[in-house]
Structures are given as structure tokens and as C-alpha cells.
N, C-alpha and C positions, 0 to 999 in steps of 0.2 A: 603379751606378745600376740594376742588374738588379732588386734588391729593390724599389726605388721604383716601377718600371714594373709589376712583378708585383702589388704591393699596390694600385696605382692601377687596374689591370685587374680586380682582385677586388672593389673597393669601388664603383667608378663605376657599374656596371650595377645594383647593389643600391640605391644612393642615387637614381640616375636624375634628375639635376637638370633636364634639359629637360622630362621628363614631370611631375615634381613642380611645375615652374613653372606649368603650367596649373591644377593643383589650387590652388596658392597664389593665382593670379589670381582664381579663382572664389570663394575665401574672403575676398578683400580687394577685392571689386568696388567698394564705396563709398569706399575709401580714396583719398586724393590721391596724385599721383606722388611727392611728397616723403615722405609717410607710408609708401608702399610701398617706397621705397628704404631708409628707416629700418628697416622690418621685414626687408627682405632682408639688411641688414647684421647685424641681431640674430640672425636665423635662421642665417646663415653662421657667426657667432661661436659660437652655441650648438651647432651641428652639430660644429664643431671640438672643443669641450670634451667633447661626448658621445663622440666617437671617441677622443680622447686619454684621457679617463677610463676608457673601456672597456678600452683597451689597457694602461694603467698599473696600475689598481686593480681591474679587473673580476674577475680571478681571485681576488683577496683577498676581495672582497665575496661572491662565490659560495661560497667555502670558509667564510667566517665564518657565513653563514646556512644553509649546507648545501644550496644550490640548484645544480642541475646545468644545463648548457647546454641539454639537451633541454627542460627545464621552461621556460627562458627563451623558447625557440622556440615552444612550445605557447601560453604566455600571450600573447606578443607577436603571434603569428600571429592569434589571436582578435581582438586590438585592431585590427590592421591590416585584417583582413577586414571587421570591423564598420564601420570608417571608410570603406573603399572601397564597401561596400554602401550606406551612407547617401548618399555623394556620387553614386553611380550613380543613385539614385532622385531626388536633388535636381538634379543637373546644375549648369549655370551659373545656375540660377534661385535659388540660395541667397541672392542679394542681396535678394530680395523680403522675406526675413525680417529684414533689417538696416535699422534706421531711417536716415533721411537725415542725422541729426546725430551720427553716430558720429565720435568724435574720436580723436586719437592715443593717448590713455591706454587707450581700450577695445581698440584693436588691439594695444597693447603687452602686454596680458594674454594675447594669443593667440600671442606670439612663441615661447614654449617649447612649450606644448600648445594646439592640436594641430599648429602649423606645423612645429616642429622634431621633436618626438616625438609621434606615430609617423609623420607624413606624410613627413618628409625623412630623418632618420636613425632608422629604426625598429629593431625587434628583429633584422632580418636584418643590418643594419650592426653592431649591438652584438655579435651572435654571431660575425661575422667578426673583429672587433677582439679579442674575448676569445680566440678561437682563435689569433690571432697572438700574443696575450700568453702563451698557453700554450707556444708554440713559440719564444719569444724566448730562453729559457734554453738553447737548443740550441747556441749559440755557445760555443766552448771558452775564449775569453778575455773579460775584462771589456770591452776596447775593441771587440771584435767584437760583443758584445751592445749596447753603446751605439751603435755605428754602425747596427746593425739597427733599433733603436728610433728613431734619428734619421731614417732613411729612411722609416719608417712614418709618423712625424709630418709629414715633408715631403709625403708623399702626402696626408695628411689636410688639410694647408694648401691643396694644389692642389684637392682636392674642395670645400673651403669656398669658395675663390675662384670655382669654377665655379657653385656654388650662388648666390652673390651676383650674378654676371653674369646667370644665367638668370632669377632672381627679379626683379631690379631692372628688367630690360628685357623682362619678359613681355608688356607691353602692345604692344610692337612685333610680337611674334608674333601677338597677337590682331588687330591691324590687317591683317596679311598674310593671316590665315585668314578674317577676316570673322566675322559673328555665327554663321552656320550652321556654318562650319568650326570655330570655337571650341567650339560646343556638341558637335559630334561628337568633337573632340579631348578635351574634358573627360570625356565619357562613356567614351571609350576608355581614357583614363588611369585613371579610376575603376575600370573593369573589370579593367585590369592590376593596379591596387593590390589589388583584391579577390582576384585570382588569386595574387598574391605572398603575401598573408596566408594563404590556404589552403595554399600550398606550404610556407611556414614552419611552419604548424601540423602539416602531414602529416610533414615532416622530423623535427620533434621527437617526434611521436607514434610514428613508426616506430622511432626510437631507443629510446623507452621500452618499446615492445612487444618489441623484440629483447632488452632487458635484463630482461624478466620472468623470474623463476625458474621453471624447469620442474619440475613435480611428478612425482616418481618413483613408479611403481606400487608398491603395498604388496606385500611378499613373501608368497608363498603358503606357509602353514605346513602341514606334513604332519598329516593327521588321526591322532589317537591310536588305537591298536589297541583 
């Protein structure tokens, strides 16, 4: 179980289900409790498939299109930072832009974007899972590799379950915090989301800068007599 707990400790802070639940709550303010639980279930399921797909086929897709992990971090960091910046300016007042007659079908279109990607399982999570996918071949036996993958998928199931619990019961946290406390928590979560996006972008940009070819100085030719 050491692999399970190590993977869980690596992914949980990146996904941050409790912090993401407040963002989820601010984006689904007009939804009913039944619709919110439906969305929480869909987001949790989508998040699991994103993590599993990144682990199993992420390396193949990157090699197929010639995309490197630093590029994924740079592009994803920009998306996460923009989402965090918008939410930081809007706060929990985003519901003012949402009409009163929003139904389940309208919220269903938000289940994958932006609720699952990039707000819940963003580029940071994808980069971690792809990195684990690169290291899964380190096992010397096929059974060892299968066991390694199974433990990672089990950790992904645990993360998805925590996402559902935090999202489905986010209103309880709102009642405990109150209107002012929820507004502060949403702004703080948005700022942390913005910082995570900047950090992901900087990590990818730093790797790209380090891989830049260094230009060798031109040799000095002796002057002819």
C-alpha cells in the first residue's frame, strides 16, 4: 500500500477537493440540491477518467503529437491562471449573471468544462499522472507493473470519491461559514487557483528555458599574413 499512499499524497494537494468545492459552489449557485449532487457525481466520474486516461495513454498521446510535458504545463498553467483571475474578480457574485430558470441541461454542459477541467483536475494533475505513466515501466516484471498501475488507479478512485463528497455537500460548508465567510473563502480559493496556474506555468517555462540550446561562440580565425 506504500505506492497507494504516495500517489494519494502527490495528487490530493493538486486536486484540492475542499478548495475546489467552494469554486464549484459559486459556479452552481442557482442549481438545486439534486442538480448539484448530479453535477458532483459527473465531475467525480469525469475526474477519474481524466486521471486514468492521463496515466494509461498520456505518454502515447504526447509522443504521437510531439508534445512535451513542459508544454502541457505552460499551456495548462495559462488556462488555470485565467480561470482563477476571472473568479477572483467575480467572487461568489457570479450567480448574478445566471438566469433564474437555469435547468439541469444547462448545468450538464458545464460538467466537463470548466468544472472538471481545468478547475478540478487541471494540468497539474495531468502532468503528475503522465509522470507516473513514464515511471510505471520501471518495474522488472509484468505483475509488478500491473500492481503499480492498480494502486495508482485505486488512489484515483479515492480522489474521485473525495471530490464527490466535497462537492455534493458544499452547501453545508456555506451554511457554516455564512455569506461573508463564503465570500472570503471563494476569493481565497480563487487566488490560490491563480497562484497554482502561475506556478504550473513557471515550472514548465523553467524546464523549457533550461533545455534551450546554448549558442557556442564563433571561433576566431587567424588573420592572413
